[in-house]
C-alpha positions in Angstrom: -14.6 15.8 -25.2 -11.2 14.9 -23.9 -9.9 11.3 -24.4 -7.4 9.7 -21.6 -4.5 9.7 -24.1 -4.7 13.5 -24.2 -2.6 15.3 -22.2 -3.7 19.6 -21.1 -2.0 22.4 -22.6 0.5 23.6 -20.2 0.1 27.2 -18.8 4.3 27.3 -18.8 5.0 24.8 -21.9 9.0 25.3 -21.4 8.0 22.7 -18.2 7.0 20.1 -20.4 10.6 18.3 -20.7 10.7 18.5 -17.0 7.6 16.5 -16.3 8.0 14.3 -19.2 11.5 13.5 -17.2 10.0 13.0 -13.9 6.7 11.2 -15.0 8.1 7.8 -14.8 9.9 8.4 -11.7 6.1 9.5 -9.8 5.1 5.8 -9.8 8.3 4.7 -8.1 8.0 7.7 -5.6 4.3 6.5 -4.9 5.7 2.9 -4.3 8.5 3.8 -1.9 6.1 6.0 -0.1 3.5 3.2 0.3 5.8 0.2 0.4 8.7 1.8 3.0 5.7 3.0 5.3 4.0 0.1 5.5 7.3 -1.6 6.3 7.9 0.6 9.4 4.4 -0.4 10.3 4.6 -3.9 10.3 8.5 -3.8 11.8 6.5 -3.1 15.1 5.1 -6.3 14.8 8.3 -8.2 13.8 10.0 -6.1 16.7 7.3 -7.0 19.5 6.5 -10.7 18.1 3.9 -12.6 17.6 3.4 -13.5 21.1 3.7 -9.8 22.6 0.7 -8.5 20.1 -1.6 -11.5 20.6 -3.2 -9.5 23.5 -4.3 -6.6 21.6 -5.8 -8.5 18.9 -7.6 -10.7 21.3 -9.0 -7.4 23.0 -10.1 -6.7 19.2 -12.2 -9.9 18.9 -9.6 -12.5 17.4 -9.0 -15.6 19.1 -5.9 -17.3 19.0 -4.4 -14.5 16.8 -0.5 -16.0 16.2 -1.0 -17.2 12.8 -3.1 -14.0 11.9 0.2 -12.0 13.5 2.9 -14.0 11.5 0.6 -13.6 8.0 0.0 -9.6 8.7 4.1 -9.4 9.0 4.3 -11.1 5.7 2.0 -8.5 4.3 3.3 -5.2 6.2 6.8 -5.9 6.6 8.0 -8.1 3.7 5.2 -6.7 1.4 5.9 -3.2 2.3 9.9 -3.9 1.2 8.3 -5.7 -1.8 6.4 -2.8 -2.7 9.1 -0.2 -2.2 11.7 -2.1 -4.7 8.7 -3.1 -6.8 9.2 -7.2 -6.6 6.1 -8.8 -6.7 4.0 -5.7 -6.6 0.6 -6.8 -7.5 0.7 -9.8 -5.2 1.8 -8.0 -2.3 -0.4 -4.9 -3.0 -3.7 -7.1 -3.3 -2.9 -8.5 0.0 -2.6 -5.1 1.3 -5.8 -4.1 -0.3 -7.5 -7.2 1.2 -6.1 -6.1 4.6 -7.1 -2.7 4.4 -10.7 -3.6 3.4 -10.8 -6.1 6.4 -9.4 -3.5 9.0 -11.8 -0.8 7.4 -15.3 -2.8 7.1 -14.4 -4.8 10.3 -13.0 -2.3 12.7 -13.5 1.1 11.6 -16.4 1.7 9.5 -19.1 2.2 12.3 -17.2 5.0 13.6 -17.8 7.2 10.5 -15.4 8.7 8.5 -12.7 10.8 10.3 -9.9 9.2 11.4 -9.9 11.7 14.3 -12.7 9.4 15.6 -11.4 6.5 15.2 -13.2 6.5 11.5 -12.2 4.7 8.2 -10.5 7.7 6.7 -7.0 6.8 6.9 -7.4 2.9 6.1 -9.7 3.8 3.0 -6.8 6.1 1.7 -4.1 3.1 2.3 -6.6 0.3 0.5 -7.5 2.6 -2.3 -3.6 3.4 -3.0 -3.0 -0.4 -2.7 -5.5 -0.9 -5.0 -4.1 1.4 -7.6 -0.7 0.0 -6.7 -2.2 -3.6 -7.7 -3.8 -2.6 -10.7 -0.9 -0.6 -12.2 1.8 -3.4 -11.1 5.4 -1.9 -10.6 6.3 0.5 -13.1 9.0 1.2 -14.8 11.5 0.9 -12.6 10.9 -2.2 -10.6 12.3 -5.4 -10.2 9.4 -7.2 -12.1 10.2 -5.2 -14.7 14.1 -5.6 -14.3 13.4 -9.4 -14.4 10.6 -9.6 -17.2 7.5 -11.2 -15.2 4.8 -9.9 -13.2 2.4 -11.9 -10.9 
């Protein structure tokens, strides 16, 4: 039985130095992809403003959603940038995980799995990636690592 620390043999062993050089960058790539995509998503709320977003949230059943929208701006826009640079990574990833869980269970679960039917597929994926970032932290190339502290 293979243990978690055992690496499989490479079909092309000459590629090992390349893979070893790129491996530390993999987490940076994931963080930037998640963080920057999330920040762009949050920017929509920033640019439109909480008051303009309120009717859409009220249609979803949220009464007086202004504080909620500002909180989502914090999680999505500010948190997205923070995740991308690796600052307070665990905190913002935890907040994102919780946001995706609420969205999934409150809005998309009844529609089934497929995103094409407004199902929970995409939201679940985002939530699971956010959960992995929460558990892993910022990684080797992060501001958290640079300052030597994590939340």
